[in-house]
PDB file of N, H, CA, C and O in Angstrom:
ATOM      1  N   UNK A   1      53.274  38.292  15.816  1.00  0.00           N
ATOM      2  CA  UNK A   1      53.309  36.913  15.685  1.00  0.00           C
ATOM      3  C   UNK A   1      51.642  35.819  15.576  1.00  0.00           C
ATOM      4  O   UNK A   1      50.579  35.710  14.964  1.00  0.00           O
ATOM      5  N   UNK A   2      52.512  35.202  16.729  1.00  0.00           N
ATOM      6  H   UNK A   2      53.375  35.292  17.226  1.00  0.00           H
ATOM      7  CA  UNK A   2      51.595  34.422  17.650  1.00  0.00           C
ATOM      8  C   UNK A   2      50.621  35.394  17.866  1.00  0.00           C
ATOM      9  O   UNK A   2      49.861  34.783  18.617  1.00  0.00           O
ATOM     10  N   UNK A   3      49.937  36.951  17.645  1.00  0.00           N
ATOM     11  H   UNK A   3      50.555  37.447  17.035  1.00  0.00           H
ATOM     12  CA  UNK A   3      47.937  36.805  17.151  1.00  0.00           C
ATOM     13  C   UNK A   3      48.083  37.331  16.844  1.00  0.00           C
ATOM     14  O   UNK A   3      48.305  38.298  17.573  1.00  0.00           O
ATOM     15  N   UNK A   4      48.177  37.516  15.551  1.00  0.00           N
ATOM     16  H   UNK A   4      47.997  36.730  14.959  1.00  0.00           H
ATOM     17  CA  UNK A   4      47.784  36.969  13.799  1.00  0.00           C
ATOM     18  C   UNK A   4      48.083  36.291  13.751  1.00  0.00           C
ATOM     19  O   UNK A   4      48.320  36.186  12.548  1.00  0.00           O
ATOM     20  N   UNK A   5      48.522  35.019  14.423  1.00  0.00           N
ATOM     21  H   UNK A   5      48.329  35.105  15.400  1.00  0.00           H
ATOM     22  CA  UNK A   5      48.347  32.904  14.126  1.00  0.00           C
ATOM     23  C   UNK A   5      47.090  33.450  14.896  1.00  0.00           C
ATOM     24  O   UNK A   5      46.273  33.856  14.070  1.00  0.00           O
ATOM     25  N   UNK A   6      46.636  33.606  16.231  1.00  0.00           N
ATOM     26  H   UNK A   6      47.300  33.276  16.901  1.00  0.00           H
ATOM     27  CA  UNK A   6      45.949  33.049  17.055  1.00  0.00           C
ATOM     28  C   UNK A   6      44.213  32.640  17.277  1.00  0.00           C
ATOM     29  O   UNK A   6      43.308  31.958  17.759  1.00  0.00           O
ATOM     30  N   UNK A   7      45.063  34.485  15.883  1.00  0.00           N
ATOM     31  H   UNK A   7      45.797  35.039  15.491  1.00  0.00           H
ATOM     32  CA  UNK A   7      42.898  34.851  15.885  1.00  0.00           C
ATOM     33  C   UNK A   7      42.188  34.145  14.108  1.00  0.00           C
ATOM     34  O   UNK A   7      41.103  34.390  13.579  1.00  0.00           O
ATOM     35  N   UNK A   8      43.326  33.257  13.619  1.00  0.00           N
ATOM     36  H   UNK A   8      44.207  33.058  14.048  1.00  0.00           H
ATOM     37  CA  UNK A   8      42.819  32.785  13.074  1.00  0.00           C
ATOM     38  C   UNK A   8      42.290  31.640  13.713  1.00  0.00           C
ATOM     39  O   UNK A   8      41.119  31.712  14.088  1.00  0.00           O
ATOM     40  N   UNK A   9      42.725  30.925  13.849  1.00  0.00           N
ATOM     41  H   UNK A   9      43.676  30.867  13.544  1.00  0.00           H
ATOM     42  CA  UNK A   9      42.545  29.095  14.616  1.00  0.00           C
ATOM     43  C   UNK A   9      41.091  29.216  15.763  1.00  0.00           C
ATOM     44  O   UNK A   9      40.692  30.004  16.620  1.00  0.00           O
ATOM     45  N   UNK A  10      40.723  28.132  15.255  1.00  0.00           N
ATOM     46  H   UNK A  10      41.047  27.491  14.559  1.00  0.00           H
ATOM     47  CA  UNK A  10      39.397  28.007  15.714  1.00  0.00           C
ATOM     48  C   UNK A  10      39.039  26.692  16.695  1.00  0.00           C
ATOM     49  O   UNK A  10      38.252  26.230  15.869  1.00  0.00           O
ATOM     50  N   UNK A  11      38.991  25.906  17.578  1.00  0.00           N
ATOM     51  H   UNK A  11      39.630  26.281  18.249  1.00  0.00           H
ATOM     52  CA  UNK A  11      39.118  25.045  18.440  1.00  0.00           C
ATOM     53  C   UNK A  11      37.947  23.975  17.760  1.00  0.00           C
ATOM     54  O   UNK A  11      37.068  24.291  16.958  1.00  0.00           O
ATOM     55  N   UNK A  12      38.206  22.653  18.319  1.00  0.00           N
ATOM     56  H   UNK A  12      38.920  22.397  18.971  1.00  0.00           H
ATOM     57  CA  UNK A  12      37.352  22.270  17.581  1.00  0.00           C
ATOM     58  C   UNK A  12      36.137  22.095  19.463  1.00  0.00           C
ATOM     59  O   UNK A  12      36.065  22.034  20.691  1.00  0.00           O
ATOM     60  N   UNK A  13      35.614  22.107  18.356  1.00  0.00           N
ATOM     61  H   UNK A  13      35.671  22.157  17.359  1.00  0.00           H
ATOM     62  CA  UNK A  13      34.536  21.293  19.681  1.00  0.00           C
ATOM     63  C   UNK A  13      33.350  20.364  19.035  1.00  0.00           C
ATOM     64  O   UNK A  13      32.846  20.588  17.934  1.00  0.00           O
ATOM     65  N   UNK A  14      33.048  19.456  19.766  1.00  0.00           N
ATOM     66  H   UNK A  14      33.458  19.274  20.660  1.00  0.00           H
ATOM     67  CA  UNK A  14      33.093  17.571  20.615  1.00  0.00           C
ATOM     68  C   UNK A  14      31.512  18.620  21.140  1.00  0.00           C
ATOM     69  O   UNK A  14      31.237  19.754  21.533  1.00  0.00           O
ATOM     70  N   UNK A  15      30.590  16.836  20.686  1.00  0.00           N
ATOM     71  H   UNK A  15      30.813  15.915  20.367  1.00  0.00           H
ATOM     72  CA  UNK A  15      29.855  17.071  21.566  1.00  0.00           C
ATOM     73  C   UNK A  15      29.664  15.949  21.830  1.00  0.00           C
ATOM     74  O   UNK A  15      30.021  15.085  21.029  1.00  0.00           O
ATOM     75  N   UNK A  16      28.910  15.534  23.291  1.00  0.00           N
ATOM     76  H   UNK A  16      28.621  16.235  23.942  1.00  0.00           H
ATOM     77  CA  UNK A  16      28.323  13.746  22.884  1.00  0.00           C
ATOM     78  C   UNK A  16      27.375  13.271  21.610  1.00  0.00           C
ATOM     79  O   UNK A  16      27.159  14.099  20.725  1.00  0.00           O
ATOM     80  N   UNK A  17      27.113  12.656  21.565  1.00  0.00           N
ATOM     81  H   UNK A  17      27.288  11.983  22.283  1.00  0.00           H
ATOM     82  CA  UNK A  17      26.683  11.967  20.001  1.00  0.00           C
ATOM     83  C   UNK A  17      26.579  13.134  18.701  1.00  0.00           C
ATOM     84  O   UNK A  17      25.587  13.450  18.045  1.00  0.00           O
ATOM     85  N   UNK A  18      27.949  13.617  18.608  1.00  0.00           N
ATOM     86  H   UNK A  18      28.755  13.360  19.140  1.00  0.00           H
ATOM     87  CA  UNK A  18      28.245  14.224  17.657  1.00  0.00           C
ATOM     88  C   UNK A  18      28.794  12.945  16.652  1.00  0.00           C
ATOM     89  O   UNK A  18      28.966  11.880  17.245  1.00  0.00           O
ATOM     90  N   UNK A  19      29.035  12.959  15.427  1.00  0.00           N
ATOM     91  H   UNK A  19      28.896  13.825  14.946  1.00  0.00           H
ATOM     92  CA  UNK A  19      28.737  11.812  15.131  1.00  0.00           C
ATOM     93  C   UNK A  19      31.047  12.598  14.430  1.00  0.00           C
ATOM     94  O   UNK A  19      31.393  13.777  14.358  1.00  0.00           O
ATOM     95  N   UNK A  20      31.831  11.487  14.152  1.00  0.00           N
ATOM     96  H   UNK A  20      31.551  10.529  14.211  1.00  0.00           H
ATOM     97  CA  UNK A  20      33.469  11.580  14.012  1.00  0.00           C
ATOM     98  C   UNK A  20      34.200  10.610  13.815  1.00  0.00           C
ATOM     99  O   UNK A  20      34.339   9.546  14.419  1.00  0.00           O
ATOM    100  N   UNK A  21      35.178  11.502  11.959  1.00  0.00           N
ATOM    101  H   UNK A  21      35.066  12.366  11.469  1.00  0.00           H
ATOM    102  CA  UNK A  21      35.782   9.943  11.488  1.00  0.00           C
ATOM    103  C   UNK A  21      37.643  10.552  12.523  1.00  0.00           C
ATOM    104  O   UNK A  21      38.242  11.589  12.807  1.00  0.00           O
ATOM    105  N   UNK A  22      37.824   8.646  12.737  1.00  0.00           N
ATOM    106  H   UNK A  22      37.337   7.804  12.506  1.00  0.00           H
ATOM    107  CA  UNK A  22      39.117   8.772  13.547  1.00  0.00           C
ATOM    108  C   UNK A  22      40.706   8.719  12.670  1.00  0.00           C
ATOM    109  O   UNK A  22      40.602   7.839  11.815  1.00  0.00           O
ATOM    110  N   UNK A  23      41.494   9.085  12.641  1.00  0.00           N
ATOM    111  H   UNK A  23      41.578   9.800  13.336  1.00  0.00           H
ATOM    112  CA  UNK A  23      42.595   8.999  11.376  1.00  0.00           C
ATOM    113  C   UNK A  23      43.046   7.591  11.849  1.00  0.00           C
ATOM    114  O   UNK A  23      42.673   7.105  12.917  1.00  0.00           O
ATOM    115  N   UNK A  24      43.977   6.897  10.865  1.00  0.00           N
ATOM    116  H   UNK A  24      44.279   7.291   9.997  1.00  0.00           H
ATOM    117  CA  UNK A  24      43.900   6.354  11.029  1.00  0.00           C
ATOM    118  C   UNK A  24      45.859   6.676  10.507  1.00  0.00           C
ATOM    119  O   UNK A  24      46.362   7.119   9.475  1.00  0.00           O
ATOM    120  N   UNK A  25      46.777   5.915  12.538  1.00  0.00           N
ATOM    121  H   UNK A  25      46.369   5.556  13.376  1.00  0.00           H
ATOM    122  CA  UNK A  25      47.902   6.225  12.377  1.00  0.00           C
ATOM    123  C   UNK A  25      48.920   5.501  11.158  1.00  0.00           C
ATOM    124  O   UNK A  25      48.991   4.302  10.891  1.00  0.00           O
ATOM    125  N   UNK A  26      49.356   6.159  10.790  1.00  0.00           N
ATOM    126  H   UNK A  26      49.299   7.134  11.008  1.00  0.00           H
ATOM    127  CA  UNK A  26      51.307   5.799   9.972  1.00  0.00           C
ATOM    128  C   UNK A  26      51.700   4.579  10.784  1.00  0.00           C
ATOM    129  O   UNK A  26      51.943   3.704   9.953  1.00  0.00           O
ATOM    130  N   UNK A  27      51.925   3.978  12.316  1.00  0.00           N
ATOM    131  H   UNK A  27      51.728   4.689  12.991  1.00  0.00           H
ATOM    132  CA  UNK A  27      52.913   2.901  12.585  1.00  0.00           C
ATOM    133  C   UNK A  27      51.414   1.226  12.434  1.00  0.00           C
ATOM    134  O   UNK A  27      51.513   0.012  12.253  1.00  0.00           O
ATOM    135  N   UNK A  28      50.274   2.179  12.640  1.00  0.00           N
ATOM    136  H   UNK A  28      50.193   3.165  12.786  1.00  0.00           H
ATOM    137  CA  UNK A  28      49.026   0.576  12.528  1.00  0.00           C
ATOM    138  C   UNK A  28      48.466   0.331  10.604  1.00  0.00           C
ATOM    139  O   UNK A  28      48.078  -0.732  10.118  1.00  0.00           O
ATOM    140  N   UNK A  29      48.587   1.481   9.980  1.00  0.00           N
ATOM    141  H   UNK A  29      48.901   2.344  10.375  1.00  0.00           H
ATOM    142  CA  UNK A  29      48.108   1.365   8.702  1.00  0.00           C
ATOM    143  C   UNK A  29      49.085  -0.097   8.104  1.00  0.00           C
ATOM    144  O   UNK A  29      50.288  -0.339   7.997  1.00  0.00           O
ATOM    145  N   UNK A  30      47.801  -0.844   7.810  1.00  0.00           N
ATOM    146  H   UNK A  30      46.824  -0.648   7.896  1.00  0.00           H
ATOM    147  CA  UNK A  30      47.420  -1.802   7.113  1.00  0.00           C
ATOM    148  C   UNK A  30      47.796  -2.504   5.972  1.00  0.00           C
ATOM    149  O   UNK A  30      48.365  -3.556   5.682  1.00  0.00           O
ATOM    150  N   UNK A  31      47.016  -1.073   5.157  1.00  0.00           N
ATOM    151  H   UNK A  31      46.554  -0.218   5.393  1.00  0.00           H
ATOM    152  CA  UNK A  31      46.695  -0.763   3.819  1.00  0.00           C
ATOM    153  C   UNK A  31      47.771   0.744   3.780  1.00  0.00           C
ATOM    154  O   UNK A  31      47.575   1.845   4.295  1.00  0.00           O
ATOM    155  N   UNK A  32      49.073   0.177   2.846  1.00  0.00           N
ATOM    156  H   UNK A  32      49.231  -0.717   2.427  1.00  0.00           H
ATOM    157  CA  UNK A  32      50.222   1.115   2.734  1.00  0.00           C
ATOM    158  C   UNK A  32      49.498   1.665   0.599  1.00  0.00           C
ATOM    159  O   UNK A  32      50.094   1.673  -0.479  1.00  0.00           O
ATOM    160  N   UNK A  33      48.780   1.835   0.794  1.00  0.00           N
ATOM    161  H   UNK A  33      48.297   1.828   1.669  1.00  0.00           H
ATOM    162  CA  UNK A  33      48.094   1.890  -0.571  1.00  0.00           C
ATOM    163  C   UNK A  33      48.374   3.919  -1.351  1.00  0.00           C
ATOM    164  O   UNK A  33      48.297   4.814  -0.509  1.00  0.00           O
ATOM    165  N   UNK A  34      48.517   4.131  -2.108  1.00  0.00           N
ATOM    166  H   UNK A  34      48.580   3.404  -2.792  1.00  0.00           H
ATOM    167  CA  UNK A  34      47.987   5.626  -2.559  1.00  0.00           C
ATOM    168  C   UNK A  34      47.177   6.041  -2.515  1.00  0.00           C
ATOM    169  O   UNK A  34      47.233   7.237  -2.231  1.00  0.00           O
ATOM    170  N   UNK A  35      45.256   5.205  -2.838  1.00  0.00           N
ATOM    171  H   UNK A  35      45.210   4.234  -3.068  1.00  0.00           H
ATOM    172  CA  UNK A  35      44.788   5.924  -2.912  1.00  0.00           C
ATOM    173  C   UNK A  35      43.833   5.047  -1.875  1.00  0.00           C
ATOM    174  O   UNK A  35      42.728   4.546  -2.081  1.00  0.00           O
ATOM    175  N   UNK A  36      44.650   5.046  -0.706  1.00  0.00           N
ATOM    176  H   UNK A  36      45.548   5.454  -0.539  1.00  0.00           H
ATOM    177  CA  UNK A  36      43.351   4.591   0.724  1.00  0.00           C
ATOM    178  C   UNK A  36      42.868   6.102   1.628  1.00  0.00           C
ATOM    179  O   UNK A  36      43.388   7.213   1.727  1.00  0.00           O
ATOM    180  N   UNK A  37      41.557   5.448   2.221  1.00  0.00           N
ATOM    181  H   UNK A  37      41.134   4.545   2.141  1.00  0.00           H
ATOM    182  CA  UNK A  37      41.161   6.893   2.900  1.00  0.00           C
ATOM    183  C   UNK A  37      42.246   7.082   4.491  1.00  0.00           C
ATOM    184  O   UNK A  37      42.644   6.389   5.428  1.00  0.00           O
ATOM    185  N   UNK A  38      42.290   7.735   4.255  1.00  0.00           N
ATOM    186  H   UNK A  38      41.966   8.297   3.494  1.00  0.00           H
ATOM    187  CA  UNK A  38      43.101   8.158   6.192  1.00  0.00           C
ATOM    188  C   UNK A  38      42.981   7.942   7.323  1.00  0.00           C
ATOM    189  O   UNK A  38      43.851   7.876   8.191  1.00  0.00           O
ATOM    190  N   UNK A  39      41.213   7.738   7.437  1.00  0.00           N
ATOM    191  H   UNK A  39      40.506   7.791   6.731  1.00  0.00           H
ATOM    192  CA  UNK A  39      40.445   7.511   8.144  1.00  0.00           C
ATOM    193  C   UNK A  39      39.277   6.808   8.313  1.00  0.00           C
ATOM    194  O   UNK A  39      38.466   6.608   7.408  1.00  0.00           O
ATOM    195  N   UNK A  40      39.165   6.419   9.476  1.00  0.00           N
ATOM    196  H   UNK A  40      39.824   6.582  10.211  1.00  0.00           H
ATOM    197  CA  UNK A  40      38.245   5.207   9.973  1.00  0.00           C
ATOM    198  C   UNK A  40      36.880   5.609  10.016  1.00  0.00           C
ATOM    199  O   UNK A  40      36.574   6.801  10.025  1.00  0.00           O
ATOM    200  N   UNK A  41      35.981   4.627  10.045  1.00  0.00           N
ATOM    201  H   UNK A  41      36.229   3.658  10.038  1.00  0.00           H
ATOM    202  CA  UNK A  41      34.604   4.851   9.916  1.00  0.00           C
ATOM    203  C   UNK A  41      33.721   6.214  10.420  1.00  0.00           C
ATOM    204  O   UNK A  41      34.470   7.160  10.664  1.00  0.00           O
ATOM    205  N   UNK A  42      32.743   6.410  10.558  1.00  0.00           N
ATOM    206  H   UNK A  42      32.135   5.642  10.360  1.00  0.00           H
ATOM    207  CA  UNK A  42      31.862   6.910  11.589  1.00  0.00           C
ATOM    208  C   UNK A  42      32.169   6.515  12.963  1.00  0.00           C
ATOM    209  O   UNK A  42      32.415   5.313  13.065  1.00  0.00           O
ATOM    210  N   UNK A  43      32.222   7.161  14.002  1.00  0.00           N
ATOM    211  H   UNK A  43      32.022   8.137  13.919  1.00  0.00           H
ATOM    212  CA  UNK A  43      32.012   6.624  15.209  1.00  0.00           C
ATOM    213  C   UNK A  43      31.339   8.208  16.587  1.00  0.00           C
ATOM    214  O   UNK A  43      31.649   9.396  16.500  1.00  0.00           O
ATOM    215  N   UNK A  44      30.515   7.624  17.553  1.00  0.00           N
ATOM    216  H   UNK A  44      30.263   6.659  17.624  1.00  0.00           H
ATOM    217  CA  UNK A  44      30.134   8.380  18.561  1.00  0.00           C
ATOM    218  C   UNK A  44      30.238   8.400  18.904  1.00  0.00           C
ATOM    219  O   UNK A  44      30.225   7.408  19.633  1.00  0.00           O
ATOM    220  N   UNK A  45      30.837  10.242  19.523  1.00  0.00           N
ATOM    221  H   UNK A  45      30.848  11.047  18.931  1.00  0.00           H
ATOM    222  CA  UNK A  45      30.953  10.254  20.360  1.00  0.00           C
ATOM    223  C   UNK A  45      30.100   9.868  21.580  1.00  0.00           C
ATOM    224  O   UNK A  45      28.869   9.905  21.573  1.00  0.00           O
ATOM    225  N   UNK A  46      31.055   9.394  22.909  1.00  0.00           N
ATOM    226  H   UNK A  46      32.055   9.363  22.915  1.00  0.00           H
ATOM    227  CA  UNK A  46      30.000   9.412  23.887  1.00  0.00           C
ATOM    228  C   UNK A  46      30.733  10.204  25.249  1.00  0.00           C
ATOM    229  O   UNK A  46      29.952  10.608  26.111  1.00  0.00           O
ATOM    230  N   UNK A  47      31.675  10.349  25.382  1.00  0.00           N
ATOM    231  H   UNK A  47      32.310  10.021  24.682  1.00  0.00           H
ATOM    232  CA  UNK A  47      31.815  11.537  26.791  1.00  0.00           C
ATOM    233  C   UNK A  47      32.984  12.515  25.974  1.00  0.00           C
ATOM    234  O   UNK A  47      33.250  12.222  24.809  1.00  0.00           O
ATOM    235  N   UNK A  48      33.590  13.552  26.555  1.00  0.00           N
ATOM    236  H   UNK A  48      33.374  13.791  27.502  1.00  0.00           H
ATOM    237  CA  UNK A  48      34.358  14.482  25.959  1.00  0.00           C
ATOM    238  C   UNK A  48      34.715  14.941  27.952  1.00  0.00           C
ATOM    239  O   UNK A  48      33.915  15.342  28.798  1.00  0.00           O
ATOM    240  N   UNK A  49      36.984  14.497  28.131  1.00  0.00           N
ATOM    241  H   UNK A  49      37.633  14.171  27.444  1.00  0.00           H
ATOM    242  CA  UNK A  49      36.749  15.133  29.085  1.00  0.00           C
ATOM    243  C   UNK A  49      38.091  16.154  28.770  1.00  0.00           C
ATOM    244  O   UNK A  49      39.154  15.912  28.198  1.00  0.00           O
ATOM    245  N   UNK A  50      37.466  17.626  29.516  1.00  0.00           N
ATOM    246  H   UNK A  50      36.603  17.822  29.981  1.00  0.00           H
ATOM    247  CA  UNK A  50      38.289  18.519  29.556  1.00  0.00           C
ATOM    248  C   UNK A  50      37.861  18.914  28.210  1.00  0.00           C
ATOM    249  O   UNK A  50      37.949  20.134  28.071  1.00  0.00           O
ATOM    250  N   UNK A  51      37.386  18.240  27.066  1.00  0.00           N
ATOM    251  H   UNK A  51      37.315  17.249  27.178  1.00  0.00           H
ATOM    252  CA  UNK A  51      38.219  19.486  26.130  1.00  0.00           C
ATOM    253  C   UNK A  51      39.270  18.699  25.388  1.00  0.00           C
ATOM    254  O   UNK A  51      39.425  18.967  24.196  1.00  0.00           O
ATOM    255  N   UNK A  52      40.016  17.753  25.948  1.00  0.00           N
ATOM    256  H   UNK A  52      39.890  17.536  26.916  1.00  0.00           H
ATOM    257  CA  UNK A  52      40.962  16.995  25.240  1.00  0.00           C
ATOM    258  C   UNK A  52      41.399  15.575  24.780  1.00  0.00           C
ATOM    259  O   UNK A  52      42.453  15.117  24.337  1.00  0.00           O
ATOM    260  N   UNK A  53      39.763  14.889  25.156  1.00  0.00           N
ATOM    261  H   UNK A  53      38.907  15.261  25.516  1.00  0.00           H
ATOM    262  CA  UNK A  53      40.334  13.726  24.893  1.00  0.00           C
ATOM    263  C   UNK A  53      38.428  13.302  24.510  1.00  0.00           C
ATOM    264  O   UNK A  53      37.489  14.047  24.791  1.00  0.00           O
ATOM    265  N   UNK A  54      38.335  12.157  23.939  1.00  0.00           N
ATOM    266  H   UNK A  54      39.097  11.551  23.711  1.00  0.00           H
ATOM    267  CA  UNK A  54      36.915  11.782  23.355  1.00  0.00           C
ATOM    268  C   UNK A  54      37.017   9.839  24.095  1.00  0.00           C
ATOM    269  O   UNK A  54      37.901   9.066  23.726  1.00  0.00           O
ATOM    270  N   UNK A  55      36.099   9.513  24.955  1.00  0.00           N
ATOM    271  H   UNK A  55      35.381  10.140  25.255  1.00  0.00           H
ATOM    272  CA  UNK A  55      35.475   8.152  24.329  1.00  0.00           C
ATOM    273  C   UNK A  55      34.575   8.149  23.414  1.00  0.00           C
ATOM    274  O   UNK A  55      33.738   9.044  23.297  1.00  0.00           O
ATOM    275  N   UNK A  56      34.656   7.176  22.700  1.00  0.00           N
ATOM    276  H   UNK A  56      35.336   6.449  22.796  1.00  0.00           H
ATOM    277  CA  UNK A  56      34.311   6.909  21.568  1.00  0.00           C
ATOM    278  C   UNK A  56      33.278   5.705  21.250  1.00  0.00           C
ATOM    279  O   UNK A  56      33.465   4.831  22.097  1.00  0.00           O
ATOM    280  N   UNK A  57      32.457   5.407  20.522  1.00  0.00           N
ATOM    281  H   UNK A  57      32.305   6.117  19.834  1.00  0.00           H
ATOM    282  CA  UNK A  57      31.564   3.939  20.252  1.00  0.00           C
ATOM    283  C   UNK A  57      32.000   3.828  18.968  1.00  0.00           C
ATOM    284  O   UNK A  57      33.073   4.315  18.613  1.00  0.00           O
ATOM    285  N   UNK A  58      31.076   3.076  18.041  1.00  0.00           N
ATOM    286  H   UNK A  58      30.204   2.681  18.330  1.00  0.00           H
ATOM    287  CA  UNK A  58      31.239   2.132  16.946  1.00  0.00           C
ATOM    288  C   UNK A  58      29.875   2.238  17.118  1.00  0.00           C
ATOM    289  O   UNK A  58      29.324   1.792  18.125  1.00  0.00           O
ATOM    290  N   UNK A  59      29.130   2.931  15.994  1.00  0.00           N
ATOM    291  H   UNK A  59      29.578   3.293  15.176  1.00  0.00           H
ATOM    292  CA  UNK A  59      28.259   2.554  15.848  1.00  0.00           C
ATOM    293  C   UNK A  59      27.178   1.439  16.181  1.00  0.00           C
ATOM    294  O   UNK A  59      26.288   1.976  16.839  1.00  0.00           O
ATOM    295  N   UNK A  60      26.924   0.129  15.983  1.00  0.00           N
ATOM    296  H   UNK A  60      27.647  -0.307  15.448  1.00  0.00           H
ATOM    297  CA  UNK A  60      26.869  -1.055  17.375  1.00  0.00           C
ATOM    298  C   UNK A  60      27.425  -0.668  18.694  1.00  0.00           C
ATOM    299  O   UNK A  60      28.401  -1.242  19.176  1.00  0.00           O
ATOM    300  N   UNK A  61      26.821   0.277  19.258  1.00  0.00           N
ATOM    301  H   UNK A  61      26.028   0.744  18.867  1.00  0.00           H
ATOM    302  CA  UNK A  61      26.919   0.362  20.642  1.00  0.00           C
ATOM    303  C   UNK A  61      28.611  -0.277  21.435  1.00  0.00           C
ATOM    304  O   UNK A  61      28.807  -0.227  22.649  1.00  0.00           O
ATOM    305  N   UNK A  62      29.447  -0.728  20.616  1.00  0.00           N
ATOM    306  H   UNK A  62      29.288  -0.770  19.630  1.00  0.00           H
ATOM    307  CA  UNK A  62      30.460  -0.569  21.027  1.00  0.00           C
ATOM    308  C   UNK A  62      32.316   0.103  21.457  1.00  0.00           C
ATOM    309  O   UNK A  62      33.175   0.684  20.792  1.00  0.00           O
ATOM    310  N   UNK A  63      32.233  -0.362  22.825  1.00  0.00           N
ATOM    311  H   UNK A  63      31.536  -0.834  23.364  1.00  0.00           H
ATOM    312  CA  UNK A  63      32.763   1.543  23.268  1.00  0.00           C
ATOM    313  C   UNK A  63      34.335   0.845  22.845  1.00  0.00           C
ATOM    314  O   UNK A  63      34.509  -0.370  22.758  1.00  0.00           O
ATOM    315  N   UNK A  64      35.726   2.184  22.539  1.00  0.00           N
ATOM    316  H   UNK A  64      35.584   3.171  22.610  1.00  0.00           H
ATOM    317  CA  UNK A  64      36.893   1.484  21.514  1.00  0.00           C
ATOM    318  C   UNK A  64      37.015   1.586  23.667  1.00  0.00           C
ATOM    319  O   UNK A  64      36.339   1.870  24.656  1.00  0.00           O
ATOM    320  N   UNK A  65      38.437   1.098  23.233  1.00  0.00           N
ATOM    321  H   UNK A  65      38.985   0.868  22.429  1.00  0.00           H
ATOM    322  CA  UNK A  65      39.215   0.679  24.291  1.00  0.00           C
ATOM    323  C   UNK A  65      40.218   1.756  25.061  1.00  0.00           C
ATOM    324  O   UNK A  65      40.886   1.561  26.077  1.00  0.00           O
ATOM    325  N   UNK A  66      40.123   2.794  24.358  1.00  0.00           N
ATOM    326  H   UNK A  66      39.580   2.953  23.533  1.00  0.00           H
ATOM    327  CA  UNK A  66      41.297   2.875  24.641  1.00  0.00           C
ATOM    328  C   UNK A  66      39.969   5.219  24.403  1.00  0.00           C
ATOM    329  O   UNK A  66      38.867   5.472  23.917  1.00  0.00           O
ATOM    330  N   UNK A  67      41.109   6.166  25.111  1.00  0.00           N
ATOM    331  H   UNK A  67      42.005   5.961  25.506  1.00  0.00           H
ATOM    332  CA  UNK A  67      40.222   7.485  24.404  1.00  0.00           C
ATOM    333  C   UNK A  67      41.194   7.488  24.002  1.00  0.00           C
ATOM    334  O   UNK A  67      42.241   6.843  24.049  1.00  0.00           O
ATOM    335  N   UNK A  68      40.378   9.115  23.132  1.00  0.00           N
ATOM    336  H   UNK A  68      39.527   9.639  23.093  1.00  0.00           H
ATOM    337  CA  UNK A  68      41.086   9.323  21.422  1.00  0.00           C
ATOM    338  C   UNK A  68      41.273  10.874  21.288  1.00  0.00           C
ATOM    339  O   UNK A  68      40.403  11.648  20.888  1.00  0.00           O
ATOM    340  N   UNK A  69      42.097  11.091  21.545  1.00  0.00           N
ATOM    341  H   UNK A  69      42.803  10.462  21.870  1.00  0.00           H
ATOM    342  CA  UNK A  69      42.730  13.089  20.905  1.00  0.00           C
ATOM    343  C   UNK A  69      42.107  13.916  20.126  1.00  0.00           C
ATOM    344  O   UNK A  69      41.921  13.776  18.917  1.00  0.00           O
ATOM    345  N   UNK A  70      41.739  14.879  20.868  1.00  0.00           N
ATOM    346  H   UNK A  70      41.890  14.993  21.850  1.00  0.00           H
ATOM    347  CA  UNK A  70      41.274  16.275  19.704  1.00  0.00           C
ATOM    348  C   UNK A  70      41.936  15.888  18.632  1.00  0.00           C
ATOM    349  O   UNK A  70      41.184  15.278  17.873  1.00  0.00           O
ATOM    350  N   UNK A  71      43.074  15.982  18.217  1.00  0.00           N
ATOM    351  H   UNK A  71      43.685  16.478  18.834  1.00  0.00           H
ATOM    352  CA  UNK A  71      44.143  15.769  17.533  1.00  0.00           C
ATOM    353  C   UNK A  71      43.930  14.414  16.010  1.00  0.00           C
ATOM    354  O   UNK A  71      44.339  14.482  14.851  1.00  0.00           O
ATOM    355  N   UNK A  72      43.337  13.602  16.540  1.00  0.00           N
ATOM    356  H   UNK A  72      43.004  13.547  17.482  1.00  0.00           H
ATOM    357  CA  UNK A  72      43.548  12.596  15.647  1.00  0.00           C
ATOM    358  C   UNK A  72      42.131  12.085  14.693  1.00  0.00           C
ATOM    359  O   UNK A  72      41.874  11.179  13.900  1.00  0.00           O
ATOM    360  N   UNK A  73      41.449  13.211  15.280  1.00  0.00           N
ATOM    361  H   UNK A  73      41.658  13.946  15.925  1.00  0.00           H
ATOM    362  CA  UNK A  73      39.283  12.812  15.193  1.00  0.00           C
ATOM    363  C   UNK A  73      38.823  14.674  13.622  1.00  0.00           C
ATOM    364  O   UNK A  73      39.549  15.647  13.415  1.00  0.00           O
ATOM    365  N   UNK A  74      37.880  14.451  13.176  1.00  0.00           N
ATOM    366  H   UNK A  74      37.290  13.661  13.344  1.00  0.00           H
ATOM    367  CA  UNK A  74      37.239  15.113  12.574  1.00  0.00           C
ATOM    368  C   UNK A  74      35.569  15.069  12.525  1.00  0.00           C
ATOM    369  O   UNK A  74      34.970  14.000  12.411  1.00  0.00           O
ATOM    370  N   UNK A  75      34.830  16.475  12.633  1.00  0.00           N
ATOM    371  H   UNK A  75      35.317  17.343  12.726  1.00  0.00           H
ATOM    372  CA  UNK A  75      33.625  15.965  12.322  1.00  0.00           C
ATOM    373  C   UNK A  75      33.204  15.117  11.335  1.00  0.00           C
ATOM    374  O   UNK A  75      34.219  14.914  10.668  1.00  0.00           O
ATOM    375  N   UNK A  76      32.421  14.587  10.918  1.00  0.00           N
ATOM    376  H   UNK A  76      31.597  14.751  11.460  1.00  0.00           H
ATOM    377  CA  UNK A  76      31.722  13.768  10.164  1.00  0.00           C
ATOM    378  C   UNK A  76      30.008  14.868   9.488  1.00  0.00           C
ATOM    379  O   UNK A  76      29.421  15.786  10.062  1.00  0.00           O
ATOM    380  N   UNK A  77      29.872  14.562   8.849  1.00  0.00           N
ATOM    381  H   UNK A  77      30.349  13.816   8.382  1.00  0.00           H
ATOM    382  CA  UNK A  77      28.814  15.428   7.914  1.00  0.00           C
ATOM    383  C   UNK A  77      27.455  14.541   7.931  1.00  0.00           C
ATOM    384  O   UNK A  77      26.562  13.735   8.192  1.00  0.00           O
ATOM    385  N   UNK A  78      27.655  14.792   7.792  1.00  0.00           N
ATOM    386  H   UNK A  78      28.380  15.447   7.580  1.00  0.00           H
ATOM    387  CA  UNK A  78      25.922  13.706   7.216  1.00  0.00           C
ATOM    388  C   UNK A  78      24.781  14.153   5.905  1.00  0.00           C
ATOM    389  O   UNK A  78      23.808  13.439   5.663  1.00  0.00           O
TER     390      UNK A  78
END
């Protein structure tokens, strides 16, 4: 069963200069209305660490203070 599941799973691959969206975690959500977006503004990947963590910057070159896991981001296509 594990072999059948893993056959369809595709790992996320993020490179420097990719645009991504960061998920808004429920514990830090200010606005909990029904139609609010689940993801924040696009960020730029600055550095990737061992395929598990990302260092992000905003579009205006401000770095985020904490690293982000691959689990809470998705690619942003323009």
